[in-house]
Backbone bond lengths (Angstrom), bond angles and torsions (degrees), N, CA, C in turn:
res aa  C-N    CA-C-N  psi(-1)  N-CA   C-N-CA  omega(-1)  CA-C   N-CA-C  phi
1 X - - - 1.465 - - 1.523 109.40 -
2 X 1.324 116.44 130.62 1.451 120.44 179.34 1.523 110.11 -74.09
3 X 1.331 117.73 147.48 1.457 121.66 173.03 1.517 109.34 -128.49
4 X 1.327 115.51 176.46 1.458 120.42 -172.64 1.521 112.22 -64.24
5 X 1.313 117.26 -21.80 1.464 120.90 -179.00 1.520 112.09 -67.28
6 X 1.328 116.75 -15.33 1.464 119.24 -178.85 1.533 111.15 -64.27
7 X 1.343 117.19 -21.62 1.464 120.55 -179.79 1.526 112.53 -73.65
8 X 1.342 116.44 -6.28 1.472 119.20 174.26 1.521 111.61 -74.23
9 X 1.331 116.45 -9.59 1.459 120.49 -178.89 1.526 111.10 -66.00
10 X 1.329 117.15 148.94 1.468 122.62 179.66 1.522 111.81 -60.02
11 X 1.328 116.95 -20.20 1.471 120.37 179.90 1.527 112.10 -62.94
12 X 1.342 117.45 -17.42 1.463 120.57 -177.85 1.530 112.04 -112.83
13 X 1.323 116.17 23.24 1.459 120.40 174.94 1.529 109.67 -75.80
14 X 1.349 116.93 169.04 1.466 121.14 179.42 1.521 110.88 -58.08
15 X 1.331 116.75 -44.29 1.467 119.52 -177.75 1.519 111.55 -65.33
16 X 1.335 116.97 -40.25 1.469 119.73 -178.63 1.521 111.50 -70.74
17 X 1.337 117.14 -43.85 1.461 119.79 179.67 1.521 111.43 -67.80
18 X 1.334 116.54 -37.11 1.459 119.88 177.50 1.526 111.25 -64.55
19 X 1.326 116.05 -40.86 1.468 119.80 175.73 1.520 110.26 -62.76
20 X 1.342 116.84 -38.89 1.463 120.88 -177.99 1.523 111.50 -65.59
21 X 1.345 118.21 -43.74 1.462 119.55 -177.62 1.519 111.23 -71.62
22 X 1.330 117.62 -30.42 1.466 120.32 176.54 1.517 112.15 -74.15
23 X 1.335 117.00 -20.39 1.465 120.97 179.85 1.524 112.49 -94.87
24 X 1.336 116.85 -0.98 1.458 119.38 179.69 1.529 110.11 -61.49
25 X 1.326 115.57 153.24 1.461 120.54 179.89 1.517 110.06 -55.16
26 X 1.317 115.59 130.10 1.473 121.38 -175.52 1.516 109.87 -89.72
27 X 1.326 116.23 124.29 1.454 122.06 176.12 1.523 107.50 -111.35
28 X 1.327 117.66 90.02 1.464 119.94 -169.24 1.518 113.20 -70.42
29 X 1.332 114.32 145.43 1.448 120.13 166.05 1.517 107.25 -81.32
30 X 1.297 115.99 171.89 1.471 119.76 -175.81 1.527 111.56 -62.54
31 X 1.324 117.32 -42.77 1.459 119.51 -178.27 1.522 111.33 -66.91
32 X 1.324 116.50 -37.38 1.461 119.52 177.87 1.522 111.17 -65.89
33 X 1.336 116.41 -42.54 1.460 119.74 -177.88 1.526 111.92 -67.26
34 X 1.336 116.72 -28.33 1.467 119.74 177.60 1.522 112.31 -74.90
35 X 1.330 116.99 -18.74 1.458 120.12 -179.44 1.516 113.64 72.00
36 X 1.334 117.56 26.52 1.465 120.27 179.70 1.522 111.72 -64.69
37 X 1.339 116.78 -36.86 1.453 121.44 -173.40 1.530 111.23 -95.89
38 X 1.316 115.21 129.79 1.461 121.83 175.59 1.527 108.12 -86.23
39 X 1.335 117.35 120.96 1.455 121.63 -177.06 1.528 110.74 -94.87
40 X 1.335 115.34 138.67 1.456 119.98 176.88 1.518 109.44 -155.27
41 X 1.325 116.22 151.86 1.454 121.82 177.89 1.515 110.65 -95.24
42 X 1.333 115.90 147.58 1.461 121.38 175.95 1.527 108.21 -126.96
43 X 1.317 117.05 160.30 1.460 121.19 -177.31 1.524 112.51 -98.49
44 X 1.336 118.08 -5.28 1.461 122.46 -179.54 1.519 109.79 -119.24
45 X 1.337 115.82 -178.69 1.461 120.86 178.36 1.514 112.34 -94.49
46 X 1.333 117.22 -0.75 1.455 121.32 -172.83 1.520 111.31 -126.25
47 X 1.328 115.82 136.94 1.460 122.50 171.41 1.520 106.82 -111.15
48 X 1.323 117.13 137.70 1.455 119.94 179.36 1.526 109.40 -114.29
49 X 1.324 114.11 134.42 1.462 121.74 -179.96 1.524 107.98 -113.00
50 X 1.327 116.53 129.52 1.450 121.33 178.80 1.517 109.38 -86.77
51 X 1.341 115.75 131.68 1.457 121.22 178.83 1.521 109.38 -120.13
52 X 1.332 115.75 125.81 1.464 121.82 175.30 1.521 106.29 -128.66
53 X 1.342 116.61 94.19 1.458 120.09 -171.13 1.516 109.07 69.36
54 X 1.326 116.94 -123.50 1.462 121.10 176.41 1.517 111.82 -97.15
55 X 1.330 117.44 4.16 1.458 121.46 -179.46 1.513 109.39 -91.38
56 X 1.333 116.89 125.04 1.454 122.20 -176.42 1.512 109.66 -123.25
57 X 1.329 116.61 141.08 1.460 120.62 -179.47 1.514 109.34 -149.82
58 X 1.327 116.22 147.94 1.454 121.96 177.49 1.513 109.93 -74.69
59 X 1.341 116.00 136.54 1.461 121.37 174.49 1.519 107.25 -126.60
60 X 1.334 118.38 162.48 1.473 120.11 -178.90 1.518 111.55 -57.04
61 X 1.327 116.48 142.66 1.456 121.48 -179.30 1.516 110.53 -67.25
62 X 1.336 116.16 143.57 1.448 120.75 177.07 1.513 111.37 -88.98
63 X 1.321 116.81 -174.38 1.450 120.90 177.15 1.525 109.83 -67.30
64 X 1.332 115.62 155.38 1.451 120.01 179.35 1.528 110.19 -60.21
65 X 1.324 115.62 136.34 1.449 120.44 177.83 1.507 114.86 90.08
66 X 1.343 118.07 -1.95 1.456 119.02 179.93 1.522 109.79 -74.98
67 X 1.311 116.88 155.28 1.456 122.16 -179.83 1.517 109.65 -111.84
68 X 1.349 115.56 173.05 1.449 119.62 179.14 1.521 111.34 -62.35
69 X 1.311 116.95 140.15 1.455 122.55 -177.30 1.516 110.09 -119.64
70 X 1.305 116.60 152.47 1.454 121.54 170.48 1.514 107.35 -89.36
71 X 1.330 116.98 124.79 1.453 121.30 -174.07 1.518 109.83 -109.03
72 X 1.318 116.66 125.02 1.451 121.10 176.24 1.522 111.71 63.93
73 X 1.339 115.23 -154.75 1.458 119.75 -176.50 1.514 112.02 -117.95
74 X 1.330 118.27 18.71 1.459 121.14 -173.94 1.526 112.65 -110.24
75 X 1.335 116.48 24.59 1.460 122.51 177.11 1.526 112.33 63.26
76 X 1.337 116.38 28.16 1.447 119.28 174.80 1.522 109.46 -86.27
77 X 1.309 116.50 143.46 1.455 120.57 177.95 1.521 109.64 -132.03
78 X 1.333 115.28 153.74 1.455 121.73 173.24 1.520 108.05 -105.20
79 X 1.306 116.49 122.69 1.460 121.55 -178.63 1.526 108.43 -107.43
80 X 1.340 118.98 117.51 1.465 120.43 -178.80 1.528 111.65 -82.88
81 X 1.313 115.90 142.98 1.457 122.52 176.00 1.526 107.97 -129.55
82 X 1.318 116.29 128.14 1.459 120.53 179.36 1.521 110.75 -86.56
83 X 1.317 115.56 142.25 1.458 120.24 174.25 1.528 109.76 -70.99
84 X 1.317 116.41 160.96 1.468 122.60 -178.16 1.526 108.97 -102.92
85 X 1.326 116.18 130.92 1.466 121.04 -179.94 1.528 109.03 -90.01
86 X 1.339 117.44 121.46 1.465 122.68 -177.70 1.532 109.30 -120.91
87 X 1.328 118.04 85.63 1.465 120.10 178.26 1.526 111.88 -90.90
88 X 1.314 116.13 150.02 1.462 121.26 178.42 1.526 108.20 -143.37
89 X 1.321 116.54 128.51 1.468 121.35 -175.14 1.530 111.25 -103.30
90 X 1.339 115.44 150.22 1.456 121.71 172.39 1.520 108.20 -149.08
91 X 1.337 116.68 162.14 1.466 120.94 179.14 1.518 109.97 -129.26
92 X 1.313 114.63 149.47 1.467 122.37 172.97 1.520 105.92 -126.51
93 X 1.313 116.64 104.61 1.459 121.10 -175.27 1.525 110.90 -80.55
94 X 1.340 114.30 154.87 1.460 119.85 -177.76 1.522 111.36 -57.42
95 X 1.335 116.98 -35.60 1.465 120.55 -179.30 1.526 112.37 -60.86
96 X 1.326 117.08 -26.04 1.459 120.35 -177.39 1.519 112.91 -74.28
97 X 1.316 117.27 -19.84 1.465 119.27 -177.74 1.524 113.06 -116.19
98 X 1.356 117.73 -7.57 1.455 118.46 -173.77 1.525 112.30 -67.03
99 X 1.330 118.23 -27.75 1.449 120.46 -178.26 1.518 114.18 -93.85
100 X 1.334 117.77 4.10 1.463 120.84 -177.71 1.519 109.69 -76.92
101 X 1.304 116.78 125.79 1.462 122.11 178.08 1.523 109.09 -124.73
102 X 1.308 114.33 153.92 1.461 118.86 176.72 1.517 108.99 -66.94
103 X 1.359 116.25 141.21 1.458 120.49 179.72 1.513 108.02 -138.72
104 X 1.325 116.33 126.88 1.451 120.14 -179.80 1.516 110.78 60.27
105 X 1.328 115.60 -125.78 1.456 120.26 -178.40 1.523 111.98 -92.61
106 X 1.335 117.46 -1.62 1.452 120.66 -178.59 1.519 109.98 -84.83
107 X 1.309 116.62 132.80 1.461 121.76 179.39 1.516 110.15 -89.93
108 X 1.337 116.32 166.24 1.452 120.85 175.65 1.530 110.25 -61.41
109 X 1.328 116.80 -36.92 1.455 120.95 179.18 1.527 110.79 -61.05
110 X 1.325 117.03 -45.07 1.456 120.35 179.44 1.523 111.29 -63.10
111 X 1.338 116.53 -38.20 1.462 120.25 179.90 1.529 111.28 -66.18
112 X 1.330 117.43 -41.55 1.463 120.46 177.78 1.527 110.29 -67.30
113 X 1.325 116.87 -37.03 1.465 119.94 176.79 1.524 110.97 -59.65
114 X 1.339 117.25 -35.93 1.462 120.01 177.59 1.529 111.23 -62.53
115 X 1.339 117.15 -39.36 1.465 120.86 177.61 1.527 110.28 -62.70
116 X 1.332 115.79 -44.92 1.458 120.53 179.60 1.525 110.35 -64.61
117 X 1.334 116.60 -44.29 1.467 119.89 -178.30 1.517 112.19 -63.02
118 X 1.332 117.26 -32.25 1.469 119.96 177.19 1.525 110.46 -63.91
119 X 1.352 116.75 -39.16 1.467 119.97 176.93 1.530 110.01 -67.88
120 X 1.317 116.59 -41.98 1.459 120.12 -179.01 1.519 111.23 -64.14
121 X 1.336 117.46 -37.17 1.463 121.15 179.64 1.525 110.62 -63.31
122 X 1.342 116.56 -43.87 1.464 119.53 178.90 1.523 110.59 -64.07
123 X 1.338 116.59 -42.86 1.466 119.92 178.77 1.526 110.98 -63.74
124 X 1.328 115.87 -40.31 1.469 120.20 -179.26 1.524 111.07 -63.03
125 X 1.321 116.84 -41.19 1.466 119.81 179.69 1.522 111.38 -63.05
126 X 1.327 116.44 -42.02 1.462 119.49 -179.53 1.523 111.11 -67.89
127 X 1.322 117.10 -37.06 1.461 119.87 176.63 1.523 110.75 -68.19
128 X 1.337 117.55 -37.35 1.464 120.66 177.83 1.530 111.39 -61.29
129 X 1.330 116.17 -42.76 1.470 120.20 178.11 1.527 110.05 -62.83
130 X 1.332 116.47 -39.36 1.466 120.59 178.89 1.518 111.06 -64.80
131 X 1.335 116.87 -40.82 1.464 120.06 176.88 1.524 111.06 -61.23
132 X 1.325 116.89 -43.31 1.462 120.78 179.11 1.529 110.52 -62.41
133 X 1.324 116.07 -42.74 1.464 121.45 179.27 1.525 110.83 -61.97
134 X 1.325 117.16 -42.96 1.464 120.24 -179.16 1.527 111.75 -74.24
135 X 1.318 117.63 -32.53 1.468 119.20 175.36 1.525 110.82 -66.04
136 X 1.321 116.82 -40.91 1.452 118.22 175.71 1.524 110.26 -66.52
137 X 1.340 116.87 -31.25 1.455 120.26 173.81 1.521 111.72 -62.08
138 X 1.340 116.29 -38.15 1.464 119.91 176.72 1.526 110.13 -63.68
139 X 1.338 118.00 -36.18 1.461 121.18 176.44 1.522 111.12 -69.13
140 X 1.332 117.03 -32.23 1.461 121.31 177.96 1.521 112.70 -80.86
141 X 1.343 116.05 -16.54 1.458 119.85 -178.28 1.512 114.04 91.76
142 X 1.325 117.72 -6.97 1.459 122.89 176.91 1.516 109.49 -132.62
143 X 1.331 116.51 118.43 1.456 121.45 176.70 1.518 107.34 -92.79
144 X 1.323 116.16 119.81 1.460 122.21 -174.24 1.516 111.35 -104.74
145 X 1.338 115.11 156.81 1.455 121.35 174.55 1.532 108.68 -77.81
146 X 1.335 115.42 178.31 1.463 120.54 -174.37 1.525 113.04 -62.25
147 X 1.357 118.42 -22.33 1.455 120.17 -179.96 1.523 112.96 -76.24
148 X 1.335 117.09 -8.11 1.451 121.40 177.45 1.514 115.06 79.43
149 X 1.336 117.99 1.79 1.463 121.07 -178.90 1.531 113.01 -127.17
150 X 1.322 117.58 -35.42 1.468 120.97 -178.73 1.529 110.01 -71.62
151 X 1.330 116.19 121.83 1.458 121.05 -177.42 1.529 109.67 -86.23
152 X 1.328 116.13 116.78 1.465 120.98 176.45 1.528 110.90 -82.78
153 X 1.327 116.03 -34.78 1.463 119.82 -177.77 1.528 108.93 -156.36
154 X 1.334 116.05 126.25 1.458 121.83 174.52 1.525 107.41 -108.10
155 X 1.332 116.31 105.18 1.460 120.91 -174.13 1.525 112.14 -64.89
156 X 1.334 117.10 -36.33 1.455 119.52 -177.42 1.530 111.27 -68.24
157 X 1.318 116.85 -39.37 1.466 119.73 176.97 1.523 110.96 -67.48
158 X 1.336 116.70 -43.06 1.455 119.63 -177.18 1.523 112.13 -65.58
159 X 1.328 116.90 -37.38 1.454 120.37 180.00 1.536 112.30 -88.38
160 X 1.328 116.69 -9.54 1.456 119.82 179.05 1.512 113.87 67.80
161 X 1.341 116.87 38.73 1.463 120.81 -179.82 1.524 108.95 -126.81
162 X 1.326 116.21 162.30 1.455 122.23 178.66 1.522 110.80 -96.91
163 X 1.308 115.25 143.09 1.465 119.75 176.80 1.519 109.78 -72.77
164 X 1.325 116.02 137.76 1.464 120.61 178.53 1.535 109.87 -91.76
165 X 1.314 114.91 131.05 1.455 121.56 -179.70 1.517 108.99 -132.69
166 X 1.315 116.37 153.83 1.459 120.31 171.32 1.519 110.10 -157.32
167 X 1.320 115.04 149.36 1.459 121.24 176.98 1.517 108.89 -87.93
168 X 1.327 116.19 137.31 1.461 121.24 178.97 1.529 111.93 -92.93
169 X 1.329 117.67 0.51 1.455 121.25 175.54 1.511 114.63 66.02
170 X 1.318 117.99 31.15 1.469 120.63 -177.61 1.526 112.71 -71.73
171 X 1.314 116.83 -16.05 1.465 119.58 178.82 1.529 112.15 -95.68
172 X 1.342 117.09 2.58 1.463 122.32 179.85 1.526 108.71 -107.17
173 X 1.310 116.93 126.49 1.467 121.64 -169.97 1.530 113.31 -60.98
174 X 1.331 118.89 -41.71 1.458 120.84 -172.13 1.541 113.21 -99.45
175 X 1.323 117.66 22.22 1.463 120.71 179.30 1.525 110.82 -66.51
176 X 1.320 116.82 133.19 1.466 121.56 173.16 1.528 107.13 -87.76
177 X 1.323 116.21 98.66 1.461 120.89 -172.31 1.533 111.71 -66.41
178 X 1.303 117.96 -32.70 1.464 120.56 179.10 1.538 110.39 -64.87
179 X 1.312 116.63 -39.45 1.470 120.08 176.63 1.524 110.41 -64.07
180 X 1.329 116.56 -41.26 1.460 120.68 178.30 1.533 110.93 -61.51
181 X 1.318 116.49 -38.58 1.464 120.10 177.31 1.530 110.33 -60.97
182 X 1.317 116.28 -43.03 1.455 120.54 178.82 1.519 112.52 -62.71
183 X 1.335 116.30 -39.50 1.460 120.38 178.67 1.535 110.79 -65.39
184 X 1.312 116.71 -39.43 1.462 120.44 178.21 1.527 111.07 -64.72
185 X 1.333 116.48 -41.38 1.465 120.35 178.34 1.525 111.52 -66.30
186 X 1.330 116.64 -34.86 1.466 120.00 176.30 1.525 111.15 -62.28
187 X 1.345 116.64 -43.12 1.460 120.49 177.12 1.523 111.12 -59.29
188 X 1.316 114.75 -42.28 1.462 119.53 -178.97 1.527 111.74 -66.38
189 X 1.311 116.50 -44.20 1.462 120.59 -179.75 1.525 111.35 -63.71
190 X 1.329 117.31 -38.31 1.467 120.63 177.56 1.524 110.78 -62.55
191 X 1.331 116.28 -39.03 1.463 120.11 -179.35 1.521 111.83 -70.37
192 X 1.332 116.93 -32.42 1.464 120.45 179.86 1.524 111.81 -76.56
193 X 1.330 117.32 -22.68 1.455 120.36 179.70 1.518 111.44 66.72
194 X 1.322 116.02 -126.47 1.471 120.82 -176.41 1.519 112.80 -80.03
195 X 1.338 117.13 -8.53 1.468 120.63 -179.76 1.523 109.28 -81.29
196 X 1.307 116.61 132.54 1.464 120.97 -179.32 1.523 110.33 -101.93
197 X 1.320 116.19 153.45 1.457 122.61 176.96 1.523 109.20 -116.54
198 X 1.309 115.87 165.49 1.463 120.73 178.04 1.524 111.71 -95.24
199 X 1.322 116.48 -6.97 1.457 119.64 -179.52 1.512 110.68 170.00
200 X 1.326 115.43 -175.55 1.463 121.41 179.59 1.521 108.52 -140.07
201 X 1.325 115.85 144.08 1.462 121.69 -179.24 1.523 108.52 -133.77
202 X 1.331 115.85 140.06 1.458 121.52 178.73 1.524 109.43 -118.33
203 X 1.325 115.99 123.08 1.464 122.28 175.30 1.522 108.04 -94.05
204 X 1.329 115.92 120.17 1.464 120.57 -169.84 1.524 112.11 -107.55
205 X 1.337 115.78 139.79 1.446 121.05 168.13 1.522 109.78 -74.16
206 X 1.331 116.60 165.90 1.469 119.46 -170.17 1.527 113.07 -65.02
207 X 1.324 118.77 -40.75 1.467 120.32 -178.85 1.526 111.27 -70.18
208 X 1.323 115.94 -40.96 1.467 120.51 176.58 1.534 109.53 -60.08
209 X 1.320 116.01 -45.08 1.466 121.72 -179.24 1.535 111.29 -61.16
210 X 1.324 115.92 -46.73 1.463 119.53 -177.77 1.528 111.56 -63.71
211 X 1.336 116.78 -40.70 1.463 120.25 176.77 1.529 110.93 -62.31
212 X 1.322 115.79 -43.09 1.456 120.54 -177.72 1.532 111.15 -66.57
213 X 1.325 116.15 -40.77 1.466 119.51 -178.27 1.525 112.40 -67.44
214 X 1.326 117.03 -18.20 1.470 119.81 177.97 1.512 113.82 -88.34
215 X 1.353 117.18 -0.96 1.462 119.24 -179.05 1.529 111.14 -68.82
216 X 1.315 115.63 139.64 1.460 121.56 179.87 1.524 111.53 -61.46
217 X 1.331 116.65 -39.57 1.464 120.15 -177.49 1.518 111.84 -62.69
218 X 1.310 117.59 -38.76 1.462 120.66 -179.37 1.525 110.49 -72.82
219 X 1.324 117.04 -41.19 1.463 119.82 177.84 1.525 111.08 -61.29
220 X 1.319 117.28 -42.96 1.466 120.75 -179.22 1.521 111.92 -69.16
221 X 1.311 117.42 -33.84 1.459 120.89 -179.61 1.514 111.32 -65.08
222 X 1.335 116.97 -39.90 1.459 120.38 -172.01 1.532 113.98 -107.17
223 X 1.322 117.82 7.21 1.462 118.99 -175.24 1.527 112.77 -61.55
224 X 1.327 117.16 -32.65 1.466 120.05 -179.05 1.521 112.61 -109.08
225 X 1.329 116.83 16.85 1.467 119.71 -177.89 1.518 110.75 -104.18
226 X 1.337 114.65 171.90 1.469 120.36 178.38 1.522 110.98 -65.62
227 X 1.339 117.51 -24.77 1.449 120.40 -178.97 1.527 112.65 -83.82
228 X 1.313 117.54 0.51 1.465 119.94 178.44 1.522 111.26 -62.45
229 X 1.337 116.58 -29.49 1.464 120.04 178.64 1.512 111.12 -60.42
230 X 1.342 116.66 -35.60 1.459 120.28 178.55 1.521 111.06 -65.55
231 X 1.329 116.35 -35.88 1.454 119.75 180.00 1.530 111.40 -70.81
232 X 1.333 115.56 -31.98 1.462 118.83 -179.35 1.521 111.34 -81.87
233 X 1.347 117.35 -29.33 1.455 121.10 -175.24 1.514 113.06 -98.31
234 X 1.337 115.35 -131.20 1.456 121.24 -175.47 1.523 111.66 -66.12
235 X 1.311 117.41 -30.23 1.474 123.48 174.68 1.514 113.30 57.43
236 X 1.338 115.85 47.30 1.457 118.04 177.69 1.530 111.82 -124.85
237 X 1.319 117.27 18.43 1.458 121.34 173.94 1.522 109.26 -90.89
238 X 1.317 116.20 162.64 1.457 119.71 179.26 1.525 110.23 -81.38
239 X 1.323 116.23 154.78 1.450 121.19 176.20 1.522 107.77 -152.00
240 X 1.334 116.83 162.45 1.459 122.11 -178.48 1.528 109.97 -104.87
241 X 1.324 115.49 133.92 1.465 120.58 176.38 1.526 107.91 -154.74
242 X 1.324 116.14 131.74 1.448 120.70 177.10 1.516 114.50 64.64
243 X 1.329 117.27 27.27 1.461 120.76 179.94 1.509 114.18 82.56
244 X 1.329 117.38 8.19 1.467 122.53 -178.87 1.527 109.03 -125.41
245 X 1.333 116.58 137.55 1.464 121.17 171.88 1.529 107.18 -88.44
246 X 1.333 115.87 116.90 1.461 121.48 -178.77 1.520 109.72 -100.35
247 X 1.323 116.84 136.23 1.454 119.03 174.96 1.517 111.08 -148.28
248 X 1.315 114.80 147.54 1.465 121.45 177.84 1.521 107.91 -80.23
249 X 1.335 116.33 123.17 1.466 120.59 178.56 1.516 108.34 -102.70
250 X 1.334 116.07 125.86 1.458 120.09 -171.45 1.524 113.88 -115.43
251 X 1.333 117.82 13.30 1.458 120.36 -179.08 1.523 112.12 -64.01
252 X 1.331 115.83 134.00 1.461 120.98 179.64 1.521 108.43 -158.51
253 X 1.322 116.32 137.96 1.458 122.09 172.41 1.521 107.81 -122.47
254 X 1.343 116.58 123.51 1.465 121.95 -173.72 1.533 107.74 55.29
255 X 1.311 118.14 -120.48 1.465 120.53 -179.32 1.522 112.50 -103.98
256 X 1.330 116.94 8.38 1.462 121.05 -176.00 1.527 109.75 -97.74
257 X 1.339 117.28 110.73 1.456 121.99 176.97 1.523 109.20 -81.64
258 X 1.338 116.55 138.23 1.461 120.71 -179.32 1.527 111.21 -70.04
259 X 1.342 117.11 -30.87 1.468 122.11 175.54 1.522 108.25 -124.00
260 X 1.328 117.03 131.41 1.462 121.59 -179.27 1.529 109.73 -58.40
261 X 1.333 116.30 140.02 1.460 121.64 -175.54 1.528 113.01 -57.09
262 X 1.335 117.68 -34.53 1.463 121.69 -174.31 1.521 113.67 -97.99
263 X 1.327 117.73 11.81 1.462 120.16 -174.51 1.522 111.02 -134.29
264 X 1.334 114.28 170.96 1.461 121.92 174.04 1.520 108.07 -139.82
265 X 1.320 115.97 151.25 1.463 121.86 179.44 1.523 108.74 -112.11
266 X 1.320 116.01 116.95 1.457 121.72 178.59 1.532 108.49 -95.51
267 X 1.339 116.80 119.81 1.464 120.82 -177.18 1.524 109.30 -128.26
268 X 1.325 117.16 148.09 1.465 120.06 176.34 1.524 111.06 -80.90
269 X 1.311 115.97 152.61 1.463 121.44 176.80 1.521 109.70 -118.51
270 X 1.340 115.01 151.75 1.450 120.24 174.88 1.515 115.28 75.12
271 X 1.345 117.66 23.45 1.470 121.46 178.22 1.532 107.77 -99.98
272 X 1.338 118.86 118.40 1.467 120.65 -178.65 1.522 112.04 -59.83
273 X 1.329 116.12 136.89 1.469 123.20 175.28 1.520 113.62 59.37
274 X 1.321 117.56 22.31 1.464 119.43 177.43 1.521 110.40 -78.88
275 X 1.326 116.43 -48.99 1.461 121.90 178.51 1.522 108.64 -114.04
276 X 1.331 115.28 123.82 1.461 120.66 -174.33 1.524 109.95 -128.17
277 X 1.312 116.12 135.11 1.458 122.73 169.27 1.526 106.92 -114.34
278 X 1.330 115.97 104.86 1.466 121.04 179.30 1.521 108.53 -101.28
279 X 1.330 116.58 135.91 1.461 121.12 -177.26 1.527 109.99 -118.87
280 X 1.339 115.69 122.48 1.460 122.27 178.98 1.527 109.40 -89.19
281 X 1.338 117.30 160.60 1.472 119.88 178.02 1.526 111.45 -69.54
282 X 1.332 115.61 159.88 1.463 121.30 178.07 1.523 110.26 -71.25
283 X 1.344 115.22 163.09 1.464 120.19 179.38 1.534 111.18 -89.95
284 X 1.333 116.29 50.37 1.454 123.20 175.03 1.522 109.11 -110.91
285 X 1.334 116.33 151.23 1.461 119.82 176.80 1.525 110.95 -58.53
286 X 1.334 116.24 -34.03 1.458 120.01 -175.98 1.531 113.05 -70.48
287 X 1.336 116.89 -17.94 1.469 119.29 -173.88 1.530 113.20 -112.89
288 X 1.316 117.64 6.26 1.464 120.60 180.00 1.530 110.31 -59.75
289 X 1.337 116.10 132.49 1.470 123.71 176.57 1.531 113.43 63.11
290 X 1.318 117.24 20.92 1.463 120.14 173.53 1.520 108.74 -99.87
291 X 1.331 116.00 164.65 1.462 119.51 178.08 1.517 109.69 -77.03
292 X 1.320 115.39 131.37 1.447 120.08 -175.71 1.518 113.94 -67.34
293 X 1.323 115.92 150.42 1.461 123.61 174.58 1.526 107.18 -128.77
294 X 1.342 118.33 165.99 1.473 119.39 -171.87 1.526 116.08 -61.50
295 X 1.342 119.10 -35.59 1.457 120.69 -173.08 1.521 110.73 -137.29
296 X 1.344 115.54 147.49 1.456 122.65 175.33 1.517 109.13 -135.01
297 X 1.340 115.81 157.52 1.460 119.97 175.10 1.523 109.82 -152.13
298 X 1.345 114.91 149.81 1.461 121.31 -179.89 1.517 108.92 -154.48
299 X 1.341 117.35 150.35 1.459 121.44 176.11 1.522 109.49 -130.93
300 X 1.352 115.47 154.57 1.457 121.84 177.55 1.525 108.19 -149.60
301 X 1.351 118.23 157.43 1.472 120.69 -177.62 1.521 111.92 -65.52
302 X 1.334 115.14 143.95 1.458 121.51 173.30 1.526 109.65 -80.29
303 X 1.344 118.90 162.96 1.464 120.45 176.91 1.524 111.84 -55.56
304 X 1.312 114.73 141.91 1.464 123.15 -179.25 1.526 112.90 62.16
305 X 1.335 116.08 18.42 1.465 121.37 176.14 1.524 112.03 58.25
306 X 1.350 116.84 38.16 1.459 120.97 -178.51 1.521 113.42 -86.55
307 X 1.288 116.39 1.64 1.462 120.22 179.80 1.516 109.01 158.13
308 X 1.329 115.09 -162.27 1.455 121.13 179.97 1.524 109.73 -123.16
309 X 1.309 115.43 134.97 1.464 121.47 173.69 1.519 107.67 -97.48
310 X 1.323 116.96 129.89 1.456 120.82 -176.99 1.509 111.84 -120.67
311 X 1.312 114.95 158.62 1.458 120.92 176.62 1.515 109.06 -139.16
312 X 1.314 115.48 137.78 1.463 121.81 167.63 1.507 106.40 -117.58
313 X 1.307 117.47 143.44 1.461 119.36 -178.84 1.513 111.37 -150.72
314 X 1.323 113.72 158.94 1.454 122.35 173.31 1.521 106.74 -141.98
315 X 1.326 116.48 149.70 1.460 120.84 -175.79 1.526 109.50 -131.94
316 X 1.332 116.56 72.65 1.470 120.31 -172.00 1.527 114.13 -95.00
317 X 1.296 113.91 161.89 1.461 122.53 162.08 1.520 105.99 -133.96
318 X 1.325 116.54 109.87 1.460 122.23 176.30 1.522 107.08 -100.39
319 X 1.316 116.22 122.15 1.459 118.49 -170.27 1.525 111.08 -146.17
320 X 1.327 115.51 149.65 1.461 123.09 170.71 1.524 106.90 -108.01
321 X 1.325 117.17 124.86 1.463 120.51 -175.75 1.522 113.26 -85.21
322 X 1.328 118.11 -7.69 1.471 122.17 175.37 1.526 108.64 -135.84
323 X 1.323 117.45 72.92 1.471 119.78 -172.81 1.521 114.33 -63.27
324 X 1.344 118.99 -24.06 1.467 119.67 179.09 1.526 112.31 -69.25
325 X 1.335 117.13 -15.97 1.464 120.46 178.69 1.524 112.07 -77.97
326 X 1.330 116.85 -6.20 1.454 122.09 177.38 1.527 108.09 -96.79
327 X 1.307 116.21 116.83 1.472 120.54 -174.17 1.536 109.14 -103.85
328 X 1.320 115.83 126.82 1.470 120.56 175.60 1.515 108.24 -85.93
329 X 1.311 116.58 116.56 1.463 122.34 -179.54 1.532 109.13 -98.04
330 X 1.325 115.41 131.53 1.457 120.80 -178.17 1.519 110.29 -118.07
331 X 1.325 116.04 162.60 1.462 120.49 -179.86 1.516 111.92 -58.40
């Protein structure tokens, strides 16, 4: 029979548990699966972005507590951004492991590890959803807290730029949608300046998508193509039109939709250092001054040795370094 002392094993150290949560089965969100965000670890809590006019670029993080600096004589500034601390607690009570016995070739240690891994898997899934929510926030220009209203970071205010918006004329009968696509791409290219992209993708809310799918131009374009089945059926797959890949984005947590129902987000693809996910180290003694990784976990005894209290955490900064290149498309 396993007892609480089994947690003294090296298998439940910070390094082992952190390795375990990072190795959990990955259930990607749409933005993660597309690979839009470049992931990297940092050794501090702050990422600094260099701004020269409307040109933004990632620079090495400074020491903790540093502020934005004026660099050289060309009106360049360093804008600091703090990472977000995302802790999540769980408990493993003594009653949950007292009846575990070795069976066959499985040891008591392996059986207790399964209990711990089940908690880590649940924590990992919730953190993954949070990462997806914050990455979509970076595409929207506002990274929100879990309540969907508290603004953790407003990229447009921090960079001192205005968000670009345009109407696609979906409520006007004679709108030339292909021309509108070209105008949207022109706005995006102007914002990128000398930086080139490999393409553009628009994440659509449900009402925007439905209006767009009813356009005569789109129906005629795909009536004899392999994608015509999508137009006749559920019609929620992505397709290319006017130089843009359009897709219905369905991410939602509780009542908070990641993309507004009546809007679409046009973003560039294939731009180096445009979308960055920086991960700071955990606030544990064992991880001080180490390079950050996406997930951490640690456990400690509960009062009166009634079980183990555990924590999983992530310390990300999801950011777009050229927010004006993201165009908000409206009906």
